[in-house]
N, C-alpha and C positions, 0 to 999 in steps of 0.2 A: 981366505977360507971361506967354504961355501956356509951360509948361516944353517942353523940347525931348523926353525920355519921361517919360510919365508911366502908372505902373503900377497897377493897381485892382484888389483884393480876387484875387489870382492863389491859384490852387489847383492845385498840379501832385499826380499819383498815379502812382507805379512800384507796378504790379500792388498790391497790398494796403495798401503804403505812403503815407501823405498826406505826402510832402517837402516840401511847401511849401504854408501853409497860411493862405490871407486876408493876404498878403503887398503893400501899398501904399505906396510911392513915388514921387515925382519927380526928375529930373536936368534941369538947367538948362544952357544953351550954354555952354561956356567954365566950367564946376564941374565939382568932383571931388566924388562921393559915394562913402563907403566903408560898405562892409559889413562889419560886425569880426562873430566868432564862431568857437567851436571847430570842429573838424573833425565832420562830421556832424549841423550846423545848419541844412543847405541851401543855403548861399551859391551852391555849384558849381552845384546844381540851379536855383537861381531864375535864374542867366545861363543857363543851358541852357535853359532854358522862354522867355525872353526872344528867344534864337537859335533857337527851336524844332531844338532838336540833342537831343534828349531818347533816351537809350539805349533800347533794343529794353523794350519791355512801358511806358514812360512816356509820360503823356500831360497836357496840359492839360484840366484839368474844367472850371474855370471862371475867370472875371476877366477884366479887359482889358489890353491891352499897346498904348500907341498912341506912335508915332516919328512926331515933327512932322505930328502930327494924323491920321495915317493907321493903321488896326487893322490890326495884324501879325499877331494870332492869327486873323484873317479872311481873310488871303489863302491864295490856293492856292500850292501849292509851287512852282508855275513862277515867278511874281512873288516868292516869297519868295527864290529864290536872287539875285534881282536887290539885296533889301533887306539879305538878308546878305553882307557883305561890301562893299557899296555903301553903303549908308545907315547900316550897324552891323556893327562889326568885334570879331574877340574875339583876346584875347592868351592864349594855354593855360601851365600851371602849367610843363610840362614840355616845353621845345621839340624835344627830342631824339624824342620819340616825337610831336608834332603835324607834322614836317617829315619828306619822305620820304626815306631815307636815300640811293636811287639815282638821287635826281634833282639835277643841281647847282642851287646857291640861285640863279643869273639865270633859269633856265628856272621855277622854282617861283614866283619873282615876276613873271613874265612869264605864268603863265597867271591869275594875278587881275588882272594888266593887261588882257589879251585879253577877258577876261570884263566887266569892269566901264567899262575906257573902250575898248575893242575896238582897243588898240594891236599892232602884231608887227614881228616882224625890228628891224632896228637901230632903229627908235623905242622898240619896248619894252626893247630892251637899254639905249637910253639911259635911258629913265626908271627902270627899275631899277636903274641905279649912282646916279640923283639920289636915289631912296629911300634906298639904302644912305649914299649921302654926309649924308641928313638926319637919319639914326639914329645917324651917329658913327662906322661902320664904315670904318676905314683902310684903304688901299689897296683902293677898292672895284672898281674894274677889274679887277684879280685877284680878288677874291672871287665877284666871279660866276660864275667857273668852278671853283669848289670846290665838294665834297660837304659837306652838314653836319656829319658825325663830322670834318673837317679843322680845324673851328672851334671855338675855348672855350665857355665854357656861356654868357660875356659876350655872346659875338660873336653865337652863336645865338640869344640872345634878342633882340637886337638885329634880327635877320634876320627872326623871328617878326613883330617890331613894324613893319618895312618892308611884308613883305607885309600885314599888317592895313590900313597907309596906302595903299594901291595903290588900292583902290575909293575915298579920298579920303571916309571915312566921318564922319557927321555924330556918331556916338556911339561910342565906343571902351571896349568890356569889357576888363581886365585883371584874370585870376583868378591869383592870386598870382603876380606877376611876375617878384618876385625871391626866392622861399623857397629855393631849392637854390644860390642864388649868394654869393658872397663880399661883405663890407662894401663893400669900393672898388668892384666890378663894381656892384652896387645901386645905390650912390651913382649910378654913371653912367648906368645904367638909368632909375631914379628920374628924374635931371636932365631927361634923353632926352623922358620923356614928359608932364613939367612944359614943358619950352620946345615939344614939338611943339601941346601941348593949347591955349597961349596964341596960338602962332602960328597957326593954325587953327579957335582958337574951337572946337573940340569939348567935346563933352559927356564924362565919364570914369566909369564905375561900377568902383571900385576895389575887390576883392576879397581880404581879409588876414585874419590870425589874429595881427598886429603891431602893437602899438600905435603904436610909434617911427615905422613908417611913414606909419600914419593921421596921425598926430601933424605929419609934418611935409610932407602931400600932399593932405590931405581938405579941401573946404569943410564940408560935412556929413556927419553919421556915422549911420548905423543900425546897430543890434546885433540879432544873429539868433539865436535858441535853438528848437532843438525845430524846426525850421521855420517858426518865426513870429517877426515882429520885435516888440521886447519894448520897443526906447527909440530915440530918435529925437532929432536935433538940431544946433545949429552945432558945429563941432569946439572952439572955445574954449568955448564953455558946456558942453559935455558932459565936457571934459577938466578944467574946475575944479570940477564939481561932479556926477558922475555919479549918475542916481538911482534906479537899477534893482539890487538886490541882486547881481545877478550881473554888471552893467556892474564892482559895486565891487570885486568878488571878482579880476577878470579884472584889475584894476589891483593889488590887493594881493598878488596870487599873481608879480608883476614881481622879481626881483633890483634892489635899487637898491644905486648906487655906493657904496662903503664900508660896508655893511651885510653882516655876515656871519652875522645870526640868521634863526632859522626862519622860512621863506616861509610865506604863507598858501595854504592848496592847496583845492579845490574838491574836496567828497566824490561818491562817485559819479561815472555818466556819463551822458552825453546819453541820456535814455530811448526806446527803439526807438521808430519812429514807425508800425510796423505793426499799433499796438493802438489800443483807444481809448482816447483823453489824457484825463482828468477833472483840472478845478480848472486853477492854472496849473502851465504843465510845470517850471515851474524847482522847484516846494514841496518835493521831495524832497531839494533838494540846500541849499535856502535855510536860513540860520541864523536868520530872523526869522519864518520862516512860521506862521500860526496855523492853526483850521481851516477857517475863510474859504476860505484859498487852496487846500484839500486837495479843495474842493468845486465851486467858483467860478470860473470863468474871468473874469480882471481884465477891463476895459475900458479903454480911452485916456484918460489925465489928462494934461493940459496944466501944467506946473511951469517958472516961469523959461524960456520959450520954448521947452524941452522938451518932448516927446510921451514917455510911458512908460507901460507895462501893468504896472501893480502895485497891489494893493489898500492897499498900505503905502506909497505913493508922499507923500513932503512929512513922513513922521510918523518915516523911519526914523531913529536915533541919529548925531551926527556921526561923520564918518570920523575915526578915531583914527592917525595918526601911528606905524609902528613905531619902537620905540626903536633908535638903530644899536649894532650888535653888530660889534666890529671883530675881524679873525681873531687868536687869541692862542695858539695851538699853539707849544711852544717847538720851538728847531732843535736837532735830536740831534746830540751830538758826533760819531758815525760815519754816514756815508753808505750806506744800504741799496743803492742801485745808485750804482755808478758808470760812467761810459761816457767812453772816449778815442777819439780819432780815428776814430771810426765811419764808416766808407765801403759805400756801396752803388753801384756799378758796373753796369749792364746790359748787356751785349755786343749788338753790333748785327750779324746775319750777312747775307751778301748772296752770290748767288753759287750754281752746282751744287755746291761743296764746303762752302758756309754758311762762308764766312772771315770773320774779325771785321774791320768795315770803321771800327768806332767805339764808342763808350760813351755810356750815357744815364749822367749822373752825377746818380742820384736824390737820393741824400745822400752831401756830398762835406768829410768830418773834422768831426764834428760833436761834443762834448764836454758833458756835465753829467750831474748827479748829483741822488739825491733819499733824503730822510731819509726815517726808518720815524715815519707820522702826519702827513707832509706832503704837498701836491697841487703837481706842476711842471705849469704849464699850456703845451703846445707851439702857439704860433697860427700864423699865416698865412695867406696865399692858397690854392686848391685848387692842386694841383700842383708845391708846393714842395717837397712829399719828407716831412709830417709822418707821415702812414700809414706809409710806407716805414720811417721811423724804429722805430715802434711794431712791426712784424713783423718788423726785423732784430734786435732787443732779443729777442722769445722763438723766435728763428732760422726763424719760417714764411718767410723770405727769408733767404738765407745772406749772411751782409756778407763785403764786398769785403777790408776791412781793419779795424782797431779793436781794443780791448778792451772786453769788458763785465764789470765783477765786481760779484755779484749776494752779498748776506749775506758778502761778505768771500771767494767764491768764484769763480772765475776761469769763465766760461762759455766751452766749445768745442762742437762738434760731439759729442763721445765722453759728455758728462754732463749733455746737454739733457734727460733725464729729470729731474733736480732743478730745471733752471730750470721745467719745465712744472708744478712741485707748488708752487714759490717766487713764479710770477708767472702770471699768466692775464691773458685779453681778455677787452673789451666789444665787438662791433661795433656799427656805424653803424646796418645794419638789423637788427633781433632778426627777421625775416620769413624773412630771407635765410640767416643764421646759425643757424636753430634747424631740426631736423630734420622736416620736416611731419609724416612718417610714423612718428614716436615720441611717445611719452606724455610729458608733462614730467617723471614722474617717474623716466622712463626714461634722459632728455636728461642729468640732475643725477648719476644713476648711471654714466653710462657714462664719466664721466671719474673718478669715485670707483673704480671697477671696474680701469680701467687704469693708474692711478698705487698702488693699494693702499692706499688714505685709510681707516684705521679697521678696526674687526672687520667683517666680511662681515656677521653677521646683525644688525649693528645699523645699516648705511646708511641702510637704508630708514626709521627713525629720525630719522635724521642728515637725511634728504633733506626731511620732513614738518617739523622745527625750521627747516630752513632757509627754504621757500616762508613758514613764518608771520614768520620775520626779515624777510623782504621786503615784506609786506602782501597775499601773496597768499590766497586762501581756501582753506578745508581740502580741498576737493576737486580743488584746482588739479591735483593731482599725476596726476589720472585721463584728466585731459583733455588733447587736441591741442593746438598753438600756432596752431592757427586760429580755436579757439572765445575768443582773448581780443581784446581791442582793443589799441593800438600801444603803449600805458604800461603794460599787462599783460605782455605782451609783452618789452620792455625789462627788467622785473622780472625773468624767466626768466632772462633774458639773465645777468645781474647775479649769479641766484641759482648759475647754471651756473659761473660764473668764483669764486664765493667756495666751492662743493663741495668743492674739494681745500685749503680753507684757507690761501691764499697769501698772501705780505706785500706785493706789490705788487701791482697793476692796470691795465691798460691802458686806457685809458678811448677810444673813437675815435669821435668826436661822438655821443655817448650820447643825445642831446636834441636833435640837430639836426632830425629830423622831426616834433615832439612839439609839441603848444597848449600855451601858456603855462601852463596850470593842470595838466598831466598833466606838464610841465616842473618845477615847482615840487616836485611828488611827489617826481621821480627826483633831483633836488637835494638834498633833505631827504634821502630814504632815503642818498644816498652818503655826506653829512655825518654820519648817525648812525653807518654802519656804520664810516666813520673814527676815527670818537671811540671807540665800543666795542671794535674790534678793531685799533686802531693802523696801520690798512693806508696803504700810501703807493700813492698816483694818479700815474701819466702821463695829464694830461687832453689829449688832441687838440680842438683845435676852431677854428671861426672866430668864434665868439660871444663878443665879448669881454664882455658883460653877465654871462653867465655864468660866465668867468673871476673877473673882479670879485668875484663871490660865493664863489667856490668855491675859488680858487689864492691859495697863500703866496707862490710863484716865479712867474715869468714868463720864456718863452724865444720869441725872436720868431725866426722862420726863413723866409728867402726863398731859391729857388734852390739848395735843398739845403746851406745853411748858416745856423748861429743867427747875426742880426746884431746881438741885443741881449737881453741877460738881467739879472733882480735882483729884488727883491724886488714884488710884484704891486704895491703903493702906489707903489712908484718909476716903473715901466714905464710903470703906466695913467694916473697922476696928472701924471708930469712926464717925458713920454718925452724922447728924445733921438734917436734914428737918423730920418732923413726918412720912412722905411718905417714906422715904428712910428707916427709924427707921423699920416701918411696913414690908418693903419688906425682912431686911437683917434676921429678928427676923422670918420670917414665912418659911424660909429654911429648910426642911427637913435635920437632921445631922444624922452621925452615932457616933460620938461622943457624950458624954454626954452634955447636954444643961447648960453652964452657965449666970450667970446673969437674967436678966427679963426674961420672958416668951415670948412666940408670941402675940403680938400687933394685936387684930383683927380688921380690918377694919369696920366701920359699912356700911352697905348698897353697891352699887354699881358704880363703877365709873360713871358718869354723861355723858348726851349725847355732844359731840363736837355741837351741833346745837343749845343747849340753856345752854351754861358753866354757873355755878353760880355765884353772882355778889361777888367783891372782890377776896379773894385767892379763886383761883378754887378746893381746897383740904379741903375748911370749912365745907361742909356739914359732911365728915366723919372726921375730925382732932378732937381727942382729947384735943386737947390746943386751940383751935379757941377762938376768942375772939372779940367782937362787931367791931373793927378796920379790922379782916382778913373778914368778912362780906361786909365791902364797900367797901376797896381799895386792888388793887393788888399790895403783897409786891414789893418793889426794891432789886436790890441785894445787898446783907452783904458778904462783904471779910470777909475770915478768916484765911488768910495768904496760901502764897504757892500754890497758884492757885486755892485754894480750895474757893469755895463761894455757897451761899442760897438763893434763895427768901422764905422768912417766916419772919411775923411780930413776931413769938413769939421768934424765934434765933435772930432776932436783938435785943429783950428787952434784954438778956442776954448776948451779947457780949459788 
C-alpha cells in the first residue's frame, strides 16, 4: 500500500549551510514516525521543509515530498496554502510564540475553519467549540473567549492541537509538542494525540529528543545526526538493539532508576553544517571510529529489519549494562539549611489608590532542611511555588513569614550579604541570566569583586581554575556567552555560582532545556562538584528521572505546600500521596511499564489566589472524601523521615 507521506532525498540549504542532506523516509496513515536526535541535527528543519515554512534564506535544493501522491514541492504557493493546514498541519514547540497573544482563542481557530472549511459566524464558533472538546479543553465555551496568556501551558498546547485539526489534516507534524510541559500535562497531551490519531487515522511525524516519549508513542523511529538520517527501524527492534554508535550513546546517557553512578556522555558537539563534511559525520565523537570512517561516508545497510549508516554496523561489541551504583552520601548530624514556616504571599492591588484586595499564596508554610554534601529535590508541576521557594531562600523575593537558618545563622534583610556568600543560584535559562555584553571572565569576577572573595590580584587565576574545573576550554574567559552552546552556557552559570565559594547551590531546572547527552555532562559535573567540595544542592525540577539520579531526599510540592517528603528511594519507589503517585506514573519510560498505568489527573492545578477549601488537591484527587473538602490534612509520619499530608493515607496507617 502506498504511504501517506513519502520523502525522497530531501536536501535543504540555509545560506551556505546544508541543514538537511539526503533524508528519505515515509509515514503511513494511522502510523507515528518519530524523528529523534540532539538539537541542531536538522529535525525541525526537515519538518519546516515539508511545510515549506523555511526561514529567510532557506530553500529546498532537491528531493521529493509526496503527500497522498501529490508533489508538495512542485505546488505554487497559492495551492500550498490549501495543503498547509488542510492536508498536513504542524504543532509547534512553544505555543505562546505560535499563538497570537492579542486575538481570542475562538477567533484564531475560526481563521483556520474559514480558510479550510469555509465556515463562519455561529457555525465556525460551534465547530471551534467541538474541536476544543475533542482535545479535552474543559469548559470549552468559556475558553473560546479567552486570550492565550490566560491559559496554562497544557491548555495552550491543546489549543494549538485544535487549530491544527481545524483543517482535518491527513498528516500531523508534532515538533517537540511536550518539551516544556510537566509530566502530568505531557501525559494528557500525548494521550490526546494518540486518541486523535486512532480516531481519524492520521499519519503523525513526531519530532523529539525524549526517548521515553518515543518508546510510548512511536511505531517506527528514525535517528538524525548532522542533517542526515543515520538509523531507521521499528520501535521494538530499535529499543531492543540500536545499531548505530550514536543511537547507543543516546541510550547510555539516560539516567537509570536507582543508579547513582557516572552517566555516559557523548564528547564534543554536533559539527557545524556550513562546511564540507568528509566521511561519517559522527566519526569525531565515536569511540569505535576507524580511519575509513573519517574518509568515506557510509552507505545504508540492513540488519534485523533496521537500516543503519555505519561502516561498523553488525560488528560493534555487545552493549554492556552499567553496574548500578546506589547513592552513598552519609547524612550529616546538623543541617546546613533549616527552613521553618516559609510563606511568600504576593498582594493583589486594584483601584486608584492600589488597595490590597487579596493575596497570591505562592508559598504557604513550607519547612525543609538540607545537610552538607546532600541534595534535596523540590518537585511539582509548574506554578506550584518551587522557584519562588528558591528565590525566597536567597531573598531575591522577600518572604512574608518564616525563618531561614544557614550555617547556624538566621538570615535577615540586614545580613543578606552573608547569605550571598554562602548560597548561590543556577537559573533555568543560562542565556537570559548571563549578561550578553560581558566576557565570561568578567561575569565570574563580578560576584567575587562584589563580595570581596580572595585577594584582588589572585582572582583572575581563580577564574581560570574555575573554568577548567567545570570543563570549559582555556580561552573561554575571553569570549561572550553567545559564542557557546547551551550546555557550555549552563557550565558558565554553574561556574558563576561557584565563584564565591558557596556551601549551598540552588539549581532551578538546570537541565530542562538540554539534550540528553548534554544533560548527562551537567549531571556528572554537579555530582563531581558535590563530591569534591561538599556542596549541598536544592534541586528544583519536574524531571523525575533526574531526581532519581541526583537526589538523596525529595520534597513534593503542590499549590504552595509540601505534601510528601522523604528519602528519594522511598518517595520515588513507594510514593504514598495521590499527587506523587500521579507524578511518578506519568514519567515516560523506555522500559516496559509494570504495575498500574498512568494516573490521569482531572483538570489543572487551581490558582494560588483562591485555593480550594480543605486539602488543596481534593478537586483532582480520585480518593477525595468529605473530610478532604473541609480540613487541610496534618502530617502523617511513615517512618525513616518519610511523611505525607493526606487524609486518605492517614486512614490506611
